[in-house]
DODOLUM-149415 format. One line per 3 residues: their letters; for each residue x, y, z of N, C-alpha, C, O. Coordinates in steps of 0.05 Angstrom, whole numbers, plus 32768, in hexadecimal, padded with zeros to 4 digits. Layout:
N
A) X/Y/Z/X/Y/Z/X/Y/Z/X/Y/Z | ...
//
This chain:
251
MKF) 8564/8485/8611/856D/848B/862C/858B/848C/862E/8597/849B/863C | 8598/847A/861E/85B6/8479/861F/85C1/8493/8614/85D5/849D/861F | 85B4/849F/85FF/85BE/84B8/85F4/85BC/84CF/8609/85CF/84DE/860C
YSF) 85A6/84D0/8616/85A2/84E5/862A/85B6/84E1/8642/85BF/84F5/864D | 85BB/84C8/8649/85CF/84C3/865E/85EB/84CB/8655/85FA/84D7/8665 | 85F1/84C6/863C/860B/84CE/8631/860D/84EC/8631/8622/84F8/8638
LFL) 85F8/84FA/8627/85F8/8517/8626/85FB/8523/8642/860A/8537/8645 | 85EF/8517/8656/85F2/8521/8671/860E/851F/867B/8619/8531/8687 | 861B/8508/8674/8637/8504/867D/864A/8518/866F/865D/8522/867B
VVF) 8644/851E/8655/8655/8532/8647/8652/854D/8653/8666/855A/8659 | 863A/8555/8658/8635/8570/8665/8642/8571/8680/864E/8585/8687 | 863F/855C/868F/864A/855B/86AA/8669/855D/86A9/8675/856B/86B9
FLG) 8675/854E/8696/8692/854E/8693/869C/856A/868B/86B0/8574/8696 | 868E/8576/8677/8697/8591/866F/8694/85A5/8685/86A5/85B6/8688 | 8680/85A3/8695/867C/85B5/86AB/8692/85B2/86BF/869D/85C6/86CA
CTN) 869A/8599/86C5/86B0/8595/86D8/86CA/859F/86CC/86DB/85AB/86DB | 86CE/859B/86B2/86E7/85A4/86A6/86E9/85C3/86A7/86FE/85CD/86AD | 86D3/85D1/86A0/86D3/85EE/86A1/86D8/85F8/86BD/86E6/860C/86C0
AQD) 86CD/85EB/86D0/86D0/85F3/86EC/86EE/85F1/86F4/86F9/8602/8702 | 86FA/85DA/86EB/8716/85D6/86F2/8729/85EA/86E4/873E/85F1/86EE | 8720/85F3/86CB/8730/8606/86BC/8730/8622/86C8/8741/8632/86C2
KPE) 871B/8628/86D7/8719/8643/86E2/872F/8647/86F7/8732/8636/8709 | 873E/865D/86F6/8753/8662/870A/8748/8668/8725/8733/8675/8728 | 8756/865F/8739/874E/8666/8754/8751/8684/8758/8761/8691/874A
AED) 8742/868F/876B/8743/86AC/8770/875F/86B5/8777/8768/86CB/876F | 876E/86A5/8786/8789/86AC/878E/879D/86AC/8777/87B3/86B7/8779 | 8795/869E/8761/87A7/869C/8749/87A3/86B4/8736/87B4/86B8/8725
VPK) 878E/86C3/873A/8788/86D9/8728/879A/86F1/8731/8798/86FA/8747 | 87AB/86FB/871F/87BD/8711/8727/87AC/872A/872F/8799/8731/8721 | 87B5/8737/8744/87A8/874F/874D/87B1/8767/873D/87C8/8769/8736
APE) 879F/8779/8739/87A6/8792/872B/87B8/87A3/873E/87B3/87A3/8756 | 87CC/87B0/8732/87DE/87C0/8743/87CF/87D6/8752/87BC/87E1/8747 | 87D7/87DC/876A/87CA/87F1/8779/87D3/880C/876D/87EB/8810/8767
LVL) 87C1/881F/876B/87C7/8839/8760/87CB/884D/8776/87BB/884E/878A | 87DF/885D/8773/87E6/8873/8787/87E6/888D/8777/87F3/8890/8763 | 87D7/88A0/8781/87D6/88BB/8775/87E7/88CE/8784/87E3/88D3/879C
VFS) 87FB/88DA/8777/880C/88EF/8784/8802/890A/877B/8802/8911/8763 | 87FA/891A/878E/87EF/8935/8789/8804/8949/8792/880C/8949/87A9 | 880D/895A/8780/8823/896D/8786/881D/8989/877E/882F/8999/8778
KTT) 8803/8990/877F/87FB/89AC/8779/8805/89BF/878E/8804/89B9/87A6 | 880F/89D7/8786/8817/89EB/8799/880B/8A06/8791/880B/8A0D/8779 | 8801/8A14/87A5/87F9/8A30/87A0/8808/8A43/87B2/8803/8A5B/87B2
GYR) 881B/8A38/87C1/882D/8A48/87D1/884A/8A41/87C8/884F/8A3F/87B1 | 885B/8A3E/87DC/8877/8A37/87D6/8878/8A1C/87C7/886A/8A09/87CE | 8889/8A1A/87B3/888C/8A00/87A5/88A8/89F5/87AA/88BC/8A02/87A4
HKS) 88A9/89DD/87B4/88C2/89D0/87BA/88CF/89C4/87A1/88C1/89B8/8790 | 88E9/89C9/879E/88F8/89BE/8787/88F9/89A0/8788/88FF/8993/8774 | 88F4/8994/879F/88F7/8977/87A3/88DF/8968/8798/88DF/894F/8798
IEK) 88C9/8975/8790/88B1/8967/8788/88B6/8954/8771/88AE/893D/8772 | 88C3/895E/875C/88C8/894D/8745/88D9/8934/874C/88D4/891E/8743 | 88ED/8939/875D/88FE/8922/8766/88ED/890F/8777/88F0/88F7/8774
GVK) 88DC/891A/8787/88CA/8909/8798/88B8/88F8/8787/88B4/88E0/878D | 88AC/8903/8772/889B/88F4/8760/88AA/88DD/8753/88A1/88C7/8752 | 88C2/88E3/874A/88D3/88CF/873D/88D9/88B8/8750/88D7/88A1/8748
TLK) 88E0/88BE/8769/88E6/88AA/877D/88CD/8899/8783/88CF/8881/8785 | 88B6/88A6/8787/889E/8897/878D/8896/8884/8776/888D/886E/877B | 889A/888D/875D/8895/887C/8746/88A8/8864/8746/88A0/884D/8740
ELG) 88C1/8869/874D/88D5/8853/874E/88CD/883E/8763/88CE/8826/875F | 88C5/8848/877B/88BC/8836/8790/88A4/8826/8787/88A1/880F/878E | 8892/8832/8778/887B/8824/876E/8883/880E/875B/8879/87F7/875D
RQN) 8895/8814/8748/889E/87FF/8735/88AB/87E8/8743/88A9/87D1/873A | 88B9/87EE/8758/88C8/87D9/8767/88B7/87C9/877A/88BF/87B4/8783 | 889F/87D4/8781/8890/87C7/8796/8872/87C2/878F/8862/87BE/87A1
GFI) 886C/87C3/8775/8852/87B9/876D/883B/87CC/8770/8824/87C3/8772 | 8840/87E6/876F/882A/87F9/876E/8831/880E/8758/8848/8812/8751 | 881C/881B/874E/8820/882E/8738/881B/884B/8743/8806/8850/874F
VLQ) 882E/885D/873E/882C/8878/8747/8825/888A/872F/8832/888A/871A | 8810/889A/8732/8808/88AE/871E/8809/88C9/872C/8801/88CB/8743 | 8811/88DD/871E/8813/88F8/8729/87FF/890B/871D/87F8/8908/8705
TET) 87F5/891E/872D/87E4/8933/8722/87E8/894C/8732/87EF/894C/874A | 87E3/8963/8724/87E1/897D/8731/87C7/898A/872A/87C3/89A2/872E | 87B4/8979/8721/879A/8982/8719/8786/897B/872F/8780/8964/8733
SAD) 877D/898F/873D/876B/898A/8754/8751/897E/874C/8743/8970/875C | 8748/8982/8733/872F/8976/8729/8730/8958/8729/871B/894B/8727 | 8748/894C/872B/874A/892F/872E/873F/8925/8748/873B/890D/874C
FNP) 873A/8937/875A/872E/8930/8774/870F/8930/8771/8701/8942/877A | 8706/891B/8764/86E9/8917/8761/86E4/88FA/8767/86F6/88E9/8765 | 86CB/88F3/876E/86C5/88D7/8777/86CC/88C2/8763/86D7/88AD/876B
QNL) 86C7/88C7/874A/86CC/88B2/8735/86EA/88AC/8733/86F2/8895/872F | 86FB/88C1/8734/8717/88BD/8731/8724/88B2/874B/8735/88A0/874A | 871D/88BD/8762/872A/88B5/877B/8726/8898/8782/8737/888C/878F
KNY) 870F/888D/877A/870A/8871/8781/871D/885E/8774/871E/8846/877C | 872D/8867/8761/8740/8855/8753/875A/8852/8764/876A/8840/875E | 875E/8863/8778/8777/8864/8786/8775/8859/87A2/8762/885E/87B1
KLV) 878A/8849/87A9/878B/883E/87C4/8798/8853/87D7/8794/8852/87F0 | 87A8/8865/87CC/87B6/8879/87DD/87B9/8893/87CD/87BE/8893/87B5 | 87B6/88A9/87DB/87BB/88C4/87D0/87D1/88D0/87E0/87D0/88D2/87F9
VFL) 87E6/88D9/87D2/87FE/88E6/87DF/87FD/8904/87D9/87FB/890C/87C2 | 87FF/8914/87EE/8803/8931/87EB/8821/8936/87EE/882C/8935/8804 | 882E/893B/87D7/884B/893F/87D7/8852/895C/87D7/8851/8969/87C2
STT) 8858/8967/87EE/8860/8983/87F2/884C/8996/87E4/8854/89AA/87D8 | 8833/8990/87E7/881E/89A3/87DF/8820/89BC/87F1/882A/89BA/8807 | 8817/89D3/87E7/8818/89EB/87F8/87FF/89FB/87F4/87F4/89FD/87DD
SEV) 87F6/8A08/8809/87DF/8A1A/8809/87C5/8A0D/8801/87C2/89F5/8806 | 87B4/8A1B/87F4/8799/8A11/87ED/879A/8A02/87D2/87A0/8A0E/87BE | 8794/89E8/87D2/8798/89D8/87BA/877F/89CB/87B0/877E/89C1/879A
LAD) 8769/89CA/87C0/8751/89BD/87B8/8739/89D0/87BC/8737/89DE/87D0 | 8726/89CF/87A9/870D/89DE/87AB/86FB/89CF/87BE/8700/89B9/87C6 | 86E5/89DC/87C6/86D2/89D0/87D9/86C8/89B5/87D1/86C8/89A2/87E1
NEQ) 86BF/89B2/87B8/86B5/8999/87AF/86CA/8983/87AE/86C5/896C/87B2 | 86E3/898C/87A8/86FA/8979/87A7/8701/8970/87C4/8709/8959/87C8 | 86FF/8982/87D7/8703/897B/87F3/86EE/8966/87FB/86F5/8953/8809
TAF) 86D6/896A/87F4/86C0/8957/87FB/86C6/893C/87EF/86C2/8927/87FD | 86CF/893B/87D6/86D5/8922/87C9/86EC/8913/87D8/86EB/88FB/87DB | 8700/8922/87E1/8716/8916/87EE/870E/890C/880A/8717/88F7/8813
ENY) 86FE/891C/8818/86F4/8913/8832/86E5/88F8/882F/86E9/88E6/883F | 86D4/88F6/881B/86C4/88DE/8817/86D7/88C7/880F/86D1/88B0/8816 | 86EC/88CD/8800/86FF/88B8/87F9/870C/88AC/8812/870E/8893/8814
IKN) 8714/88BD/8825/871F/88B3/883E/870A/88A4/884E/8710/888E/8859 | 86F2/88AE/8850/86DD/88A2/885F/86D6/8886/8854/86CB/8875/8862 | 86DB/8882/883A/86D5/8868/882D/86ED/8856/882E/86EE/8841/8820
GGS) 8701/885C/883F/8718/884A/8843/8731/8851/8834/8744/8841/8833 | 8732/8869/8828/874A/8871/881A/8761/8878/882D/875D/887A/8845 | 8779/887C/8822/8790/8882/8832/879E/889C/8828/879C/88A3/8811
FLG) 87AB/88A9/883B/87B9/88C2/8836/87D5/88C1/8840/87DA/88B6/8856 | 87E8/88CB/8830/8804/88CE/8838/880C/88EB/8833/880C/88F4/881C | 8814/88F9/8847/881E/8914/8845/883C/8915/8847/8848/8909/8859
IHA) 8849/8923/8835/8866/8926/8835/886E/8943/8838/8864/8954/8828 | 887E/894A/884B/8889/8964/8850/8874/897A/8851/8865/897D/8864 | 8872/898A/883B/8860/89A2/883C/8842/899B/883A/8832/89AD/8838
ATD) 883B/8981/883C/881F/897A/883E/8812/8987/8856/87FA/898B/8857 | 8823/898D/886A/8818/899B/8882/8817/89BA/887E/880D/89C8/888F | 8821/89C3/8868/8820/89E0/8861/880A/89E4/884C/880D/89F4/8839
TEY) 87F4/89D7/8851/87DF/89D5/883D/87C3/89D6/884A/87BF/89CB/8860 | 87B1/89E5/883E/8794/89E5/8845/8790/89EC/8863/8784/89DC/8872 | 879A/8A03/886B/8797/8A0C/8887/877A/8A12/888F/8773/8A12/88A6
NWP) 8769/8A17/887B/874D/8A1D/8880/873B/8A05/887E/8722/8A09/887C | 8746/89EE/887D/8736/89D5/887A/873C/89C4/8893/874E/89B3/8892 | 872D/89C7/88A8/8733/89B9/88C2/8735/899B/88BF/8745/898E/88CC
WYG) 8723/898F/88AE/8724/8972/88AB/8740/8969/88A0/874A/8955/88A9 | 874B/8978/888E/8765/8971/8883/877A/8974/8898/878C/8963/889A | 8778/8988/88A9/878C/898B/88BE/878D/8973/88D0/87A2/896B/88D9
KLV) 8775/8968/88D6/8774/8950/88E7/877F/8938/88D8/878C/8927/88E4 | 8779/8937/88BE/8782/8920/88AE/87A0/8920/88AD/87AD/890B/88B3 | 87AD/8936/88A5/87CA/8936/88A2/87D7/8935/88BD/87EE/892C/88BF
GGY) 87CA/893F/88D2/87D4/893C/88ED/87DF/8954/88FA/87E5/8954/8912 | 87E2/896A/88EB/87ED/8983/88F6/87F3/8996/88DF/87F2/898F/88C8 | 87FA/89AF/88E7/8800/89C4/88D3/881C/89CF/88D7/8826/89D0/88EE
FNG) 8828/89D6/88C1/8843/89E3/88C1/8842/89FD/88D2/882F/8A0D/88D1 | 8858/8A00/88E2/885A/8A18/88F3/8876/8A23/88F3/8880/8A2B/8908 | 8882/8A23/88DB/889D/8A2F/88D9/88B3/8A1A/88D8/88AE/8A02/88DD
HPN) 88CB/8A23/88D2/88E3/8A12/88D1/88FB/8A23/88D5/88FA/8A3C/88D3 | 8912/8A17/88DB/892B/8A27/88DF/8932/8A36/88C6/892B/8A2E/88AF | 893F/8A4D/88CA/8948/8A5D/88B3/8966/8A62/88B4/8972/8A62/88CA
DPN) 8972/8A66/889D/898E/8A6F/889A/89A1/8A5D/88AA/89AD/8A67/88BD | 89A5/8A44/88A3/8999/8A36/888D/897F/8A28/8895/897B/8A22/88AD | 896E/8A23/8882/8955/8A15/8888/8959/89F6/8888/894A/89E8/8894
IRD) 896F/89ED/887B/8975/89D0/887A/898B/89CB/888F/89A0/89D7/888E | 8985/89B9/88A2/8997/89B4/88B8/8999/8996/88BE/8986/8987/88B9 | 89AF/898E/88C9/89B3/8973/88D2/89A6/8971/88EE/89A9/8982/88FF
AKI) 8997/895B/88F2/8989/8957/890C/8987/893A/8912/898A/8928/8901 | 8982/8934/892C/897F/8919/8935/8961/8913/8939/8953/8923/8945 | 8958/88FC/892F/893D/88F4/8932/893C/88DB/8944/894B/88C8/893F
DVV) 892B/88DC/8958/8927/88C4/8969/8911/88B3/895D/88FB/88BD/8957 | 8917/889A/8959/8903/8887/894E/88F2/887D/8965/88FB/886C/8975 | 88DA/8886/8967/88C8/8880/897D/88BB/8865/897A/88B7/8857/898E
NKE) 88B5/885D/8962/88A8/8844/895D/88B5/8836/8945/88B5/8840/892F | 88C0/881E/894A/88CE/880F/8935/88BD/87F7/892B/88C7/87E6/891D | 88A4/87F6/8934/8893/87E0/892C/8884/87E6/8912/8878/87D4/8906
HPS) 8885/87FF/8909/8877/8807/88F0/8889/8802/88D8/88A1/8805/88DA | 887D/87FA/88C1/888E/87F5/88A9/889E/880C/88A0/88B2/8809/8891 | 8897/8825/88A7/88A6/883C/889F/88BF/8842/88B0/88CF/8852/88A8
TAH) 88C1/8834/88C6/88D7/8839/88D9/88E6/8820/88E1/88FA/8822/88EF | 88DC/8809/88D9/88E8/87F0/88E2/8905/87ED/88DA/8914/87DE/88E7 | 890E/87FB/88C4/8929/87F8/88BB/893D/880B/88C9/8955/8809/88C5
LKD) 8932/881D/88D9/8943/8832/88E5/894F/8829/8900/8944/8818/890E | 8965/8836/8907/8971/8833/8922/8961/8844/8935/894E/8851/892E | 8969/8844/894E/895B/8853/8963/895B/8871/895D/8949/8880/8964
TWQ) 8971/887B/8951/8973/8897/8949/897A/8899/892C/8988/8887/8921 | 8971/88AE/8920/8974/88B2/8903/897F/88CE/88FF/8971/88E2/8904 | 8997/88D0/88F5/89A4/88EA/88F0/89A2/88F0/88D3/89AB/88E1/88C2
RSD) 8996/8907/88CC/8993/890F/88B0/898F/892D/88AE/8988/893A/88C1 | 8992/8937/8895/898E/8953/8890/8974/8957/8880/896D/8948/886E | 8966/896C/8888/894D/8974/887A/8944/898F/8884/8952/899B/8895
EWY) 892E/8998/887B/8921/89B0/8886/890D/89A7/889A/88F9/899B/8893 | 8912/89AE/88B3/8902/89A3/88C9/88EB/89B5/88D0/88EF/89CB/88DA | 88D3/89AC/88CB/88BB/89BB/88D1/88B4/89BB/88EF/88B9/89A7/88FD
NYK) 88AA/89D2/88F8/889C/89D3/8912/887E/89D1/890C/8875/89D7/88F5 | 886E/89C7/891F/8852/89C2/891A/8840/89CF/892F/8848/89D4/8945 | 8827/89D4/8926/8812/89DE/8938/87F9/89CD/8933/87F7/89C0/891E
NLN) 87E7/89CF/8946/87CD/89C0/8944/87D1/89A2/893E/87C3/8996/892E | 87E4/8996/894D/87E9/897A/8949/87D1/896A/8953/87C6/896F/8968 | 87C8/8957/8943/87B2/8946/894A/87BB/8933/8961/87CE/8924/895D
PNI) 87AD/8934/8978/87B6/8923/898E/87B3/8905/8989/87BD/88F5/8999 | 87A5/88FE/8974/87A1/88E1/896E/87B5/88D5/895C/87B4/88BD/8956 | 87C9/88E4/8953/87DE/88D9/8942/87F0/88C6/8953/87F4/88CA/896B
SVL) 87FB/88B2/8945/880F/88A0/8951/882A/88A8/8947/8830/88A6/892F | 883B/88B2/8958/8855/88BD/8950/8869/88A6/894B/886B/8893/895A | 8877/88A9/8935/888C/8896/892D/88A8/88A1/8931/88BA/8894/893B
LNL) 88AC/88BA/892A/88C6/88C8/892B/88C2/88E2/893A/88AF/88F1/8935 | 88D5/88E9/894B/88D4/8901/895B/88EF/8910/8958/8904/8904/895C | 88EE/8929/8951/8906/8939/894E/8913/8940/8969/8905/8947/897C
DET) 892D/893D/896B/893C/8945/8982/8944/8962/897E/8957/8968/8970 | 8935/8975/898B/893B/8991/8986/8955/899B/8992/895E/89B0/898B | 8962/898A/89A3/897C/8991/89AD/8992/898D/8998/89A9/8995/899C
SYE) 898B/897F/8982/899F/8978/896E/89A1/898D/8958/89B2/898B/8946 | 898F/89A1/8958/8990/89B6/8944/8982/89CF/894F/8976/89CE/8964 | 8985/89E5/8941/8979/89FE/894A/8960/8A05/8939/8961/8A01/8921
GGT) 894C/8A0F/8946/8934/8A18/8937/891B/8A08/893D/8906/8A0E/8932 | 891C/89F4/894F/8904/89E5/8956/88F4/89F4/896A/88FE/8A02/897C | 88D9/89F2/8968/88C7/8A01/897A/88B3/89EF/8988/88A1/89F9/8997
NGE) 88B4/89D5/8982/88A0/89C3/898E/88A9/89B6/89A8/889A/89A9/89B6 | 88C3/89BA/89AF/88CD/89AF/89C8/88D2/8991/89C6/88D9/8986/89B1 | 88CF/8983/89DC/88D4/8966/89DD/88C0/8956/89CD/88C7/8941/89C2
NHP) 88A8/8961/89CA/8894/8954/89BA/8894/8960/899E/8884/8972/8998 | 88A6/8956/898D/88A9/8961/8971/88A7/894A/895D/88BC/8942/8952 | 888F/893F/8959/888D/8929/8945/8894/8933/8929/888F/8949/8922
IAW) 88A1/8921/891A/88A8/8927/88FE/889D/8912/88EB/88A0/8915/88D3 | 8892/88FD/88F5/8884/88E9/88E5/8870/88DA/88F7/8876/88D3/890D | 8858/88D6/88EC/8843/88CA/88FC/882E/88BD/88EA/882F/88C0/88D1
YHE) 881C/88AE/88F6/8806/88A1/88E7/87EE/889F/88F9/87F0/88A1/8911 | 87D7/889B/88ED/87BE/8895/88FC/87A8/888C/88E9/87A8/8891/88D1 | 8795/887E/88F5/877C/8877/88E7/876A/8890/88EA/8768/889B/8900
FDG) 875E/8898/88D4/874F/88B1/88D6/8736/88B0/88C4/8738/88AC/88AC | 871F/88B3/88D0/8705/88B7/88C2/8700/88A2/88AD/86F5/88A7/8898 | 8707/8889/88B4/8702/8873/88A2/8719/886A/8891/8718/8855/8884
GRS) 872E/887A/8890/8746/8874/887F/8760/8874/888F/875F/8874/88A8 | 8776/8876/8881/8790/8876/888D/879F/888F/8885/879C/8899/886F | 87AF/889A/8898/87BF/88B2/8892/87DB/88AF/889D/87DF/88A6/88B4
FYT) 87EE/88B7/888D/880A/88B7/8895/8817/88D1/888D/8811/88DC/8878 | 8829/88DC/889E/8837/88F4/8897/8854/88F2/889E/885B/88E7/88B4 | 8865/88FC/888D/8882/88FE/8893/888B/891A/888C/8884/8925/8877
GGG) 889B/8926/889E/88A4/8942/889A/88BC/8944/8888/88C4/895A/8881 | 88C9/892E/8882/88E0/892E/8870/88D9/8934/8853/88C1/8932/884C | 88ED/893A/8843/88E8/893C/8827/88EB/8958/881B/88E2/895D/8805
HTE) 88F6/896B/882A/88FA/8986/881F/890F/8986/8809/890C/8994/87F5 | 8924/8977/880E/893B/8977/87FB/8938/8961/87E6/892C/894C/87EA | 8943/8966/87CE/8944/8952/87B9/8954/893A/87C3/894E/8923/87BC
ASF) 8969/893F/87D2/897A/8929/87DC/896B/8915/87ED/8972/88FE/87EF | 8956/891F/87FB/8946/890D/880C/893D/88F5/87FC/893D/88DE/8807 | 8935/88F9/87E3/8928/88E4/87D4/893D/88D1/87C7/8936/88BF/87B8
DEP) 8957/88D5/87CE/896C/88C3/87C6/8976/88B3/87DE/8985/88A0/87DB | 896E/88BC/87F6/8978/88AF/880F/896B/8893/8812/8952/8891/8812 | 897B/887E/8814/896F/8863/8817/895C/8861/882F/8947/8855/882D
DFK) 8964/886C/8846/8953/886A/885E/8939/887A/885B/8923/8871/8864 | 893A/8891/884E/8922/88A1/884A/8910/8893/8836/88F7/8893/8839 | 891B/8887/8821/890B/8879/880D/88FD/8861/881A/88E6/885B/8814
KHL) 890B/8853/882C/88FF/883C/883A/88E9/8846/884D/88D4/8839/8850 | 88ED/885E/8859/88D9/886A/886A/88C0/8870/885A/88AA/886A/8863 | 88C3/887B/8842/88AC/8881/8831/889E/8867/8828/8886/8866/8828
LGA) 88AE/8853/8820/88A2/883A/8817/8892/882D/882E/887C/8823/8829 | 889D/882D/8846/888F/8822/885D/8875/8831/8862/8860/8824/8869 | 8875/884B/885E/885D/885B/8862/8848/8853/884D/8830/8850/8853
IIW) 8851/884F/8834/883F/8847/881E/8834/882B/8824/881C/8827/8820 | 8845/8819/882C/883C/87FE/8832/8826/87FE/8847/8812/87F0/8845 | 8829/880E/885C/8815/8810/8871/87FB/881D/8865/87E5/8813/886B
CLG) 87FE/8832/8856/87E6/883F/884A/87D7/882C/8838/87BF/882E/8836 | 87E5/881B/882A/87D9/8808/8817/87CC/87F0/8826/87BF/87E0/881A | 87D1/87EE/8840/87C7/87D8/884F/87D6/87BE/884C/87CB/87A9/8851
RD) 87EF/87C0/8844/87FF/87A8/8840/880D/879F/885A/8818/878A/885B | 880C/87B0/886E/881A/87AA/8887/880D/8793/8896/8816/878B/88AC
//
């Protein structure tokens, strides 16, 4: 009986020791969040895409997420998309996804995925109504000769991580899009002051950055990013980082 009592104590002690050696859940390092940057173009191709990818990768290295880039639409399949917390459309243009790839992306959003559109993401997939509602609106022209102009932006909402660092007005140069078919459910963050430049057609209601919860996921859009210089601007980089933070659910 003494042997069995001793054996019981040994087993009990080892069990307690093993339990104590197991790390708490909060001590286990989390895997970095993956962000997929999609930059396929079948229309106009912006020279700023490569610079934008470089900047997004730098922001990832500095802030604990990993950015991977693709221009292969076949990557939009259920098995691959489930690996990513956020998908970025970086100045995509025209038709970029086949029907089955569109379905995969819709399901990705419906399952809680996030979308970030930059600049020409609104000049994309005009024949896919769901995408138009997701991105929040479609491109409807921009000023010409010159297309890049200095303008004043009114910061409508400073409570969002993408705008919290900005003053009440933001003066910067870019190619300013006009929009059509704006989704009435978007929450506007930045509004262009059309009196500060020539070529605006939206009037007093000219959003240039917005966000919304959509179809089970999150969506953010910013109209900036036409120029390579945009991706070197400290305020614009903070704007992008804040958008990513919100899309990743870190806010």
